[in-house]
TORPA-4810 file (N, C-alpha, C, O; in nm, 3 decimals):
<nodes>
NODE_1_-4.446_0.862_6.187_-4.499_0.976_6.246_-4.579_1.046_6.104_-4.517_1.084_6.004_M
NODE_2_-4.694_1.053_6.117_-4.758_1.150_5.987_-4.685_1.294_5.972_-4.592_1.328_6.045_L
NODE_3_-4.723_1.352_5.899_-4.678_1.491_5.840_-4.791_1.565_5.907_-4.905_1.525_5.933_A
NODE_4_-4.716_1.726_5.938_-4.828_1.817_6.011_-4.921_1.859_5.898_-5.013_1.931_5.936_I
NODE_5_-4.919_1.823_5.726_-5.050_1.831_5.662_-5.155_1.821_5.694_-5.245_1.905_5.681_A
NODE_6_-5.164_1.643_5.776_-5.296_1.617_5.801_-5.341_1.666_5.902_-5.428_1.594_5.949_L
NODE_7_-5.323_1.753_5.957_-5.402_1.822_6.051_-5.429_1.936_6.002_-5.357_2.032_6.028_F
NODE_8_-5.523_1.945_5.933_-5.562_2.033_5.838_-5.629_2.182_5.924_-5.637_2.183_6.047_T
NODE_9_-5.668_2.283_5.851_-5.734_2.427_5.930_-5.594_2.500_6.018_-5.633_2.596_6.085_G
NODE_10_-5.518_2.487_6.024_-5.403_2.534_6.090_-5.316_2.590_6.005_-5.303_2.532_5.897_F
NODE_11_-5.246_2.699_6.027_-5.162_2.751_5.952_-5.067_2.918_6.025_-4.965_2.964_5.975_S
NODE_12_-5.123_2.964_6.121_-5.119_3.084_6.194_-5.010_3.054_6.329_-5.057_3.015_6.436_S
NODE_13_-4.924_3.067_6.319_-4.842_3.076_6.433_-4.880_3.177_6.569_-4.862_3.168_6.690_F
NODE_14_-4.922_3.246_6.507_-4.983_3.363_6.615_-5.097_3.330_6.717_-5.138_3.405_6.806_A
NODE_15_-5.143_3.200_6.686_-5.269_3.133_6.763_-5.202_3.069_6.852_-5.097_3.010_6.826_Q
NODE_16_-5.266_3.076_6.990_-5.244_2.989_7.119_-5.293_2.855_7.084_-5.367_2.844_6.987_N
NODE_17_-5.249_2.720_7.173_-5.300_2.620_7.142_-5.403_2.584_7.172_-5.432_2.465_7.156_V
NODE_18_-5.499_2.680_7.229_-5.684_2.662_7.214_-5.735_2.690_7.090_-5.836_2.644_7.038_V
NODE_19_-5.641_2.785_7.039_-5.727_2.851_6.922_-5.670_2.764_6.792_-5.735_2.748_6.688_E
NODE_20_-5.539_2.711_6.817_-5.521_2.606_6.724_-5.607_2.466_6.722_-5.630_2.396_6.624_V
NODE_21_-5.646_2.447_6.854_-5.743_2.319_6.833_-5.872_2.347_6.799_-5.947_2.266_6.744_A
NODE_22_-5.902_2.460_6.830_-6.051_2.519_6.769_-6.082_2.512_6.611_-6.196_2.511_6.565_V
NODE_23_-5.973_2.508_6.541_-5.932_2.554_6.412_-5.955_2.407_6.341_-5.994_2.405_6.225_G
NODE_24_-5.933_2.287_6.411_-5.960_2.139_6.407_-6.097_2.086_6.415_-6.155_2.088_6.524_S
NODE_25_-6.169_2.027_6.284_-6.288_1.977_6.282_-6.246_1.833_6.365_-6.345_1.765_6.394_A
NODE_26_-6.138_1.786_6.401_-6.089_1.687_6.441_-6.075_1.679_6.641_-6.052_1.592_6.725_D
NODE_27_-6.096_1.783_6.641_-6.072_1.830_6.786_-6.209_1.887_6.853_-6.180_1.939_6.961_H
NODE_28_-6.360_1.894_6.822_-6.417_1.950_6.873_-6.459_1.874_6.994_-6.521_1.940_7.077_T
NODE_29_-6.437_1.749_7.022_-6.478_1.711_7.161_-6.376_1.752_7.273_-6.401_1.758_7.393_T
NODE_30_-6.237_1.784_7.201_-6.123_1.829_7.307_-6.178_1.982_7.322_-6.182_2.031_7.434_L
NODE_31_-6.214_2.043_7.228_-6.233_2.215_7.248_-6.367_2.208_7.368_-6.360_2.252_7.482_V
NODE_32_-6.466_2.151_7.316_-6.583_2.089_7.431_-6.549_2.103_7.559_-6.598_2.179_7.642_A
NODE_33_-6.419_1.986_7.580_-6.392_1.950_7.708_-6.366_2.069_7.782_-6.430_2.104_7.881_A
NODE_34_-6.252_2.142_7.722_-6.163_2.208_7.753_-6.226_2.370_7.805_-6.192_2.442_7.899_V
NODE_35_-6.345_2.389_7.682_-6.414_2.524_7.740_-6.507_2.440_7.896_-6.507_2.498_8.005_T
NODE_36_-6.562_2.331_7.878_-6.635_2.285_8.004_-6.564_2.271_8.121_-6.625_2.279_8.228_A
NODE_37_-6.443_2.251_8.118_-6.353_2.248_8.244_-6.304_2.372_8.287_-6.264_2.390_8.402_A
NODE_38_-6.303_2.471_8.190_-6.267_2.638_8.249_-6.122_2.626_8.233_-6.060_2.698_8.311_G
NODE_39_-6.036_2.542_8.137_-5.893_2.586_8.118_-5.867_2.640_8.022_-5.745_2.634_8.004_L
NODE_40_-5.942_2.716_7.910_-5.925_2.792_7.772_-5.851_2.917_7.839_-5.759_2.955_7.767_A
NODE_41_-5.860_2.966_7.915_-5.792_3.081_7.967_-5.644_3.061_8.017_-5.555_3.146_8.003_E
NODE_42_-5.628_2.932_8.079_-5.517_2.886_8.125_-5.416_2.871_8.025_-5.310_2.932_8.013_T
NODE_43_-5.488_2.741_7.925_-5.422_2.720_7.815_-5.360_2.843_7.685_-5.266_2.844_7.606_L
NODE_44_-5.446_2.914_7.712_-5.445_3.058_7.622_-5.328_3.149_7.702_-5.299_3.262_7.662_S
NODE_45_-5.273_3.095_7.804_-5.162_3.158_7.851_-5.055_3.175_7.758_-5.060_3.149_7.638_G
NODE_46_-4.908_3.246_7.856_-4.817_3.255_7.800_-4.726_3.122_7.786_-4.625_3.117_7.715_T
NODE_47_-4.765_3.037_7.849_-4.713_2.900_7.808_-4.537_2.869_7.850_-4.503_2.886_7.967_G
NODE_48_-4.451_2.832_7.766_-4.499_2.735_7.673_-4.510_2.592_7.711_-4.426_2.532_7.777_P
NODE_49_-4.636_2.535_7.659_-4.692_2.427_7.686_-4.684_2.338_7.554_-4.678_2.379_7.438_F
NODE_50_-4.686_2.208_7.600_-4.674_2.075_7.504_-4.783_2.010_7.510_-4.786_1.934_7.607_T
NODE_51_-4.906_2.007_7.425_-5.025_1.963_7.464_-5.038_1.846_7.360_-5.024_1.848_7.237_F
NODE_52_-5.067_1.745_7.445_-5.095_1.591_7.386_-5.243_1.576_7.338_-5.319_1.527_7.422_F
NODE_53_-5.302_1.611_7.207_-5.419_1.661_7.170_-5.503_1.513_7.130_-5.492_1.475_7.014_A
NODE_54_-5.576_1.440_7.214_-5.680_1.348_7.188_-5.774_1.421_7.077_-5.816_1.536_7.082_P
NODE_55_-5.800_1.309_6.958_-5.857_1.352_6.866_-6.021_1.307_6.890_-6.052_1.231_6.982_T
NODE_56_-6.112_1.359_6.804_-6.240_1.334_6.852_-6.262_1.166_6.854_-6.327_1.105_6.939_N
NODE_57_-6.179_1.098_6.719_-6.220_0.967_6.770_-6.121_0.908_6.903_-6.164_0.803_6.953_A
NODE_58_-6.016_0.955_6.955_-5.959_0.878_7.049_-6.125_0.907_7.167_-6.192_0.813_7.209_A
NODE_59_-6.147_1.015_7.190_-6.291_1.043_7.255_-6.366_0.928_7.236_-6.374_0.857_7.335_F
NODE_60_-6.427_0.889_7.132_-6.536_0.791_7.075_-6.499_0.661_7.124_-6.589_0.581_7.151_D
NODE_61_-6.336_0.616_7.145_-6.278_0.498_7.253_-6.283_0.489_7.357_-6.229_0.390_7.406_K
NODE_62_-6.357_0.596_7.456_-6.402_0.554_7.594_-6.519_0.516_7.589_-6.601_0.546_7.502_L
NODE_63_-6.540_0.426_7.710_-6.735_0.372_7.728_-6.812_0.452_7.695_-6.788_0.571_7.714_P
NODE_64_-6.913_0.415_7.645_-7.051_0.531_7.594_-7.093_0.566_7.730_-7.096_0.500_7.834_A
NODE_65_-7.125_0.692_7.701_-7.143_0.817_7.832_-7.032_0.889_7.904_-7.055_0.981_7.983_G
NODE_66_-6.901_0.841_7.873_-6.805_0.871_7.968_-6.772_1.040_7.924_-6.729_1.130_7.995_T
NODE_67_-6.806_1.040_7.789_-6.715_1.210_7.779_-6.897_1.286_7.839_-6.888_1.388_7.907_V
NODE_68_-6.999_1.247_7.818_-7.137_1.356_7.841_-7.109_1.361_8.004_-7.121_1.469_8.060_D
NODE_69_-7.067_1.225_8.091_-7.066_1.231_8.224_-6.969_1.353_8.258_-7.011_1.451_8.321_S
NODE_70_-6.829_1.342_8.210_-6.725_1.433_8.201_-6.770_1.529_8.195_-6.761_1.593_8.299_L
NODE_71_-6.849_1.602_8.070_-6.875_1.766_8.074_-6.989_1.795_8.170_-7.029_1.911_8.171_L
NODE_72_-7.046_1.708_8.249_-7.132_1.770_8.361_-7.036_1.859_8.460_-6.916_1.844_8.482_E
NODE_73_-7.129_1.957_8.516_-7.052_2.022_8.591_-6.981_1.957_8.747_-6.889_2.005_8.813_P
NODE_74_-7.063_1.834_8.773_-7.031_1.784_8.903_-6.909_1.691_8.840_-6.885_1.574_8.873_A
NODE_75_-6.853_1.755_8.761_-6.726_1.632_8.737_-6.626_1.706_8.676_-6.544_1.655_8.601_N
NODE_76_-6.628_1.854_8.710_-6.549_1.937_8.691_-6.376_1.893_8.676_-6.291_1.886_8.586_L
NODE_77_-6.389_1.866_8.842_-6.215_1.849_8.876_-6.171_1.732_8.838_-6.056_1.709_8.875_K
NODE_78_-6.245_1.612_8.748_-6.178_1.489_8.710_-6.162_1.548_8.550_-6.058_1.527_8.488_T
NODE_79_-6.246_1.605_8.506_-6.238_1.668_8.373_-6.117_1.736_8.365_-6.049_1.722_8.263_L
NODE_80_-6.073_1.822_8.473_-5.936_1.912_8.479_-5.842_1.821_8.492_-5.753_1.837_8.408_Q
NODE_81_-5.825_1.728_8.567_-5.713_1.603_8.589_-5.699_1.538_8.457_-5.585_1.518_8.414_G
NODE_82_-5.820_1.496_8.378_-5.766_1.447_8.246_-5.710_1.531_8.162_-5.613_1.491_8.098_I
NODE_83_-5.758_1.666_8.145_-5.730_1.747_8.053_-5.568_1.829_8.105_-5.494_1.877_8.019_L
NODE_84_-5.541_1.834_8.218_-5.411_1.889_8.285_-5.329_1.774_8.218_-5.232_1.797_8.145_T
NODE_85_-5.385_1.625_8.254_-5.283_1.519_8.207_-5.218_1.504_8.097_-5.120_1.431_8.078_Y
NODE_86_-5.288_1.592_8.003_-5.228_1.588_7.834_-5.144_1.705_7.831_-5.127_1.731_7.712_H
NODE_87_-5.080_1.794_7.907_-4.998_1.900_7.879_-4.861_1.863_7.989_-4.851_1.805_8.097_V
NODE_88_-4.787_1.918_7.915_-4.637_1.921_7.987_-4.560_2.095_7.942_-4.564_2.161_7.838_V
NODE_89_-4.500_2.116_8.069_-4.466_2.248_8.048_-4.327_2.242_7.962_-4.241_2.156_7.983_A
NODE_90_-4.317_2.336_7.872_-4.216_2.346_7.767_-4.288_2.347_7.653_-4.410_2.337_7.644_G
NODE_91_-4.196_2.360_7.554_-4.215_2.340_7.401_-4.128_2.262_7.343_-4.027_2.295_7.282_K
NODE_92_-4.193_2.105_7.374_-4.100_1.961_7.331_-4.133_1.966_7.173_-4.254_1.966_7.148_I
NODE_93_-4.065_1.969_7.087_-4.099_1.921_6.954_-4.028_1.762_6.920_-3.954_1.705_6.999_D
NODE_94_-4.061_1.719_6.816_-4.066_1.592_6.816_-3.919_1.506_6.808_-3.901_1.386_6.824_S
NODE_95_-3.810_1.625_6.775_-3.702_1.596_6.755_-3.650_1.602_6.902_-3.565_1.514_6.918_K
NODE_96_-3.669_1.667_6.998_-3.644_1.683_7.140_-3.718_1.560_7.209_-3.641_1.512_7.291_A
NODE_97_-3.831_1.495_7.206_-3.893_1.390_7.217_-3.818_1.275_7.186_-3.782_1.200_7.278_V
NODE_98_-3.787_1.248_7.056_-3.712_1.100_7.017_-3.548_1.159_7.094_-3.503_1.054_7.139_V
NODE_99_-3.454_1.263_7.125_-3.367_1.266_7.173_-3.367_1.231_7.314_-3.270_1.177_7.368_A
NODE_100_-3.488_1.263_7.384_-3.500_1.206_7.533_-3.506_1.075_7.521_-3.421_1.015_7.588_A
NODE_101_-3.593_0.996_7.444_-3.624_0.864_7.440_-3.473_0.789_7.433_-3.436_0.707_7.517_I
NODE_102_-3.407_0.824_7.339_-3.268_0.772_7.323_-3.193_0.818_7.445_-3.164_0.719_7.511_E
NODE_103_-3.155_0.920_7.496_-3.068_0.935_7.585_-3.171_0.868_7.706_-3.101_0.899_7.803_A
NODE_104_-3.263_0.812_7.755_-3.338_0.772_7.879_-3.322_0.611_7.839_-3.400_0.537_7.900_G
NODE_105_-3.247_0.558_7.762_-3.242_0.431_7.718_-3.382_0.398_7.714_-3.435_0.349_7.813_K
NODE_106_-3.467_0.429_7.575_-3.548_0.413_7.545_-3.726_0.444_7.604_-3.830_0.384_7.578_D
NODE_107_-3.702_0.542_7.677_-3.796_0.599_7.712_-3.793_0.729_7.778_-3.702_0.741_7.859_K
NODE_108_-3.870_0.828_7.762_-3.863_0.965_7.820_-3.977_0.961_7.917_-4.086_0.922_7.877_A
NODE_109_-3.959_1.001_8.050_-4.074_1.035_8.129_-4.095_1.182_8.129_-3.999_1.256_8.149_V
NODE_110_-4.221_1.232_8.107_-4.244_1.368_8.144_-4.341_1.342_8.219_-4.415_1.244_8.220_L
NODE_111_-4.338_1.499_8.325_-4.446_1.511_8.400_-4.553_1.600_8.367_-4.516_1.686_8.287_T
NODE_112_-4.686_1.610_8.406_-4.797_1.668_8.336_-4.788_1.771_8.429_-4.700_1.776_8.515_T
NODE_113_-4.904_1.879_8.411_-4.941_1.971_8.474_-5.020_1.928_8.578_-5.015_1.991_8.684_F
NODE_114_-5.102_1.820_8.568_-5.172_1.748_8.665_-5.060_1.709_8.764_-5.093_1.734_8.880_Q
NODE_115_-4.934_1.653_8.750_-4.865_1.600_8.842_-4.825_1.462_8.852_-4.769_1.412_8.950_G
NODE_116_-4.864_1.392_8.724_-4.861_1.264_8.683_-4.745_1.272_8.598_-4.674_1.372_8.596_G
NODE_117_-4.719_1.149_8.514_-4.613_1.129_8.451_-4.687_1.069_8.329_-4.796_1.014_8.340_T
NODE_118_-4.620_1.084_8.206_-4.628_1.002_8.083_-4.496_0.983_8.044_-4.402_1.062_8.061_L
NODE_119_-4.495_0.848_7.980_-4.384_0.781_7.943_-4.360_0.769_7.758_-4.427_0.696_7.685_T
NODE_120_-4.265_0.848_7.719_-4.268_0.854_7.552_-4.189_0.749_7.525_-4.078_0.750_7.578_A
NODE_121_-4.217_0.660_7.458_-4.094_0.579_7.380_-4.123_0.548_7.261_-4.239_0.565_7.223_S
NODE_122_-4.023_0.496_7.171_-4.067_0.434_7.027_-4.110_0.292_7.006_-4.054_0.204_7.072_L
NODE_123_-4.217_0.259_6.908_-4.273_0.165_6.834_-4.226_0.187_6.708_-4.269_0.287_6.650_K
NODE_124_-4.133_0.101_6.640_-4.097_0.118_6.477_-4.073_0.232_6.496_-4.022_0.267_6.602_G
NODE_125_-4.109_0.338_6.378_-4.099_0.472_6.381_-4.183_0.594_6.431_-4.173_0.715_6.410_K
NODE_126_-4.306_0.488_6.534_-4.392_0.581_6.571_-4.340_0.613_6.718_-4.280_0.531_6.788_N
NODE_127_-4.373_0.744_6.755_-4.365_0.786_6.912_-4.497_0.718_6.964_-4.598_0.712_6.893_V
NODE_128_-4.489_0.661_7.108_-4.585_0.617_7.125_-4.572_0.691_7.278_-4.463_0.733_7.317_I
NODE_129_-4.715_0.704_7.372_-4.726_0.759_7.485_-4.806_0.709_7.591_-4.928_0.715_7.590_V
NODE_130_-4.714_0.644_7.712_-4.818_0.562_7.760_-4.853_0.617_7.888_-4.754_0.665_7.941_T
NODE_131_-4.953_0.627_7.954_-5.009_0.665_8.043_-5.005_0.564_8.203_-4.976_0.444_8.201_D
NODE_132_-5.037_0.639_8.328_-4.999_0.583_8.434_-5.081_0.431_8.457_-5.046_0.343_8.536_E
NODE_133_-5.190_0.430_8.371_-5.249_0.289_8.415_-5.255_0.237_8.291_-5.359_0.190_8.244_K
NODE_134_-5.120_0.243_8.218_-5.076_0.147_8.086_-5.132_0.154_7.948_-5.105_0.074_7.858_G
NODE_135_-5.220_0.267_7.937_-5.318_0.296_7.820_-5.208_0.335_7.703_-5.109_0.382_7.758_G
NODE_136_-5.199_0.332_7.609_-5.106_0.380_7.523_-5.168_0.433_7.380_-5.252_0.371_7.314_V
NODE_137_-5.097_0.588_7.338_-5.164_0.635_7.273_-5.021_0.661_7.179_-4.910_0.682_7.226_A
NODE_138_-5.057_0.653_7.028_-4.970_0.685_6.923_-4.975_0.836_6.843_-5.063_0.870_6.765_T
NODE_139_-4.873_0.906_6.877_-4.883_1.031_6.814_-4.883_1.019_6.693_-4.811_0.940_6.632_I
NODE_140_-4.994_1.127_6.626_-5.045_1.062_6.477_-5.017_1.222_6.350_-5.016_1.229_6.227_T
NODE_141_-4.998_1.327_6.464_-4.939_1.448_6.416_-4.807_1.517_6.482_-4.800_1.493_6.603_A
NODE_142_-4.711_1.587_6.437_-4.651_1.663_6.538_-4.615_1.788_6.516_-4.638_1.836_6.404_V
NODE_143_-4.554_1.864_6.614_-4.515_1.996_6.577_-4.579_2.074_6.554_-4.526_2.167_6.492_D
NODE_144_-4.727_2.088_6.585_-4.811_2.191_6.527_-4.793_2.274_6.622_-4.823_2.248_6.738_L
NODE_145_-4.715_2.439_6.564_-4.701_2.525_6.638_-4.793_2.620_6.671_-4.895_2.629_6.604_N
NODE_146_-4.767_2.711_6.790_-4.871_2.763_6.845_-4.768_2.895_6.923_-4.655_2.886_6.972_A
NODE_147_-4.854_3.006_6.911_-4.799_3.134_6.999_-4.737_3.088_7.134_-4.661_3.168_7.190_S
NODE_148_-4.765_2.954_7.197_-4.744_2.918_7.323_-4.736_2.802_7.350_-4.771_2.759_7.460_N
NODE_149_-4.688_2.725_7.253_-4.623_2.613_7.271_-4.662_2.514_7.123_-4.696_2.561_7.015_G
NODE_150_-4.651_2.402_7.148_-4.707_2.279_7.027_-4.774_2.200_7.089_-4.780_2.184_7.211_L
NODE_151_-4.843_2.130_6.979_-4.958_2.037_6.988_-4.890_1.904_6.926_-4.815_1.904_6.828_I
NODE_152_-4.919_1.815_6.985_-4.877_1.682_6.888_-4.991_1.607_6.911_-5.017_1.578_7.028_H
NODE_153_-5.066_1.569_6.820_-5.203_1.479_6.828_-5.194_1.344_6.839_-5.128_1.272_6.765_V
NODE_154_-5.277_1.299_6.954_-5.254_1.157_6.985_-5.399_1.097_6.944_-5.500_1.168_6.941_I
NODE_155_-5.399_0.966_6.915_-5.532_0.864_6.911_-5.586_0.794_7.012_-5.666_0.701_7.000_D
NODE_156_-5.547_0.834_7.104_-5.634_0.767_7.264_-5.583_0.890_7.395_-5.478_0.948_7.423_T
NODE_157_-5.728_0.885_7.453_-5.742_0.944_7.578_-5.629_0.914_7.674_-5.621_0.791_7.683_V
NODE_158_-5.529_0.980_7.759_-5.459_0.929_7.848_-5.499_0.955_7.997_-5.527_1.070_8.030_L
NODE_159_-5.503_0.860_8.082_-5.565_0.861_8.219_-5.444_0.819_8.288_-5.352_0.737_8.278_M
NODE_160_-5.499_0.940_8.385_-5.367_0.926_8.515_-5.425_0.848_8.628_-5.547_0.829_8.633_H
NODE_161_-5.361_0.813_8.697_-5.401_0.726_8.858_-5.476_0.788_8.930_-5.510_0.741_9.039_K
</nodes>
């Protein structure tokens, strides 16, 4: 797993998860999506939350036009579902994720705010997260502290059923 130092622009533990994401040049698409979905206030709440935050490059992997389409008001519910699928309750740091994987016989199932599940497992030394459609994201930066939770940066947008 990559060190926190790779996630530049962050240092204030007093910032909530949304403010932390706003401070990252690698998360402008995520911030635009959270804003368009009307979730900024919710994710700025007391939490605690663990947010698996896709980078701009993760959104770029989606088929052409997908992001623009999701940002349209007519697709609000779909966008909200995708974004809340990246959030789980509690402050689950990387050590807790690995411990849960080990306790769960090589996998840990996490229930998302959207109501679906994510499955965390190890691939070599990396933690990967598998979505309900079989998509796989690698966690590239861990334990980015916020006042209301943690962010783990991922390299792929996760999709629910």
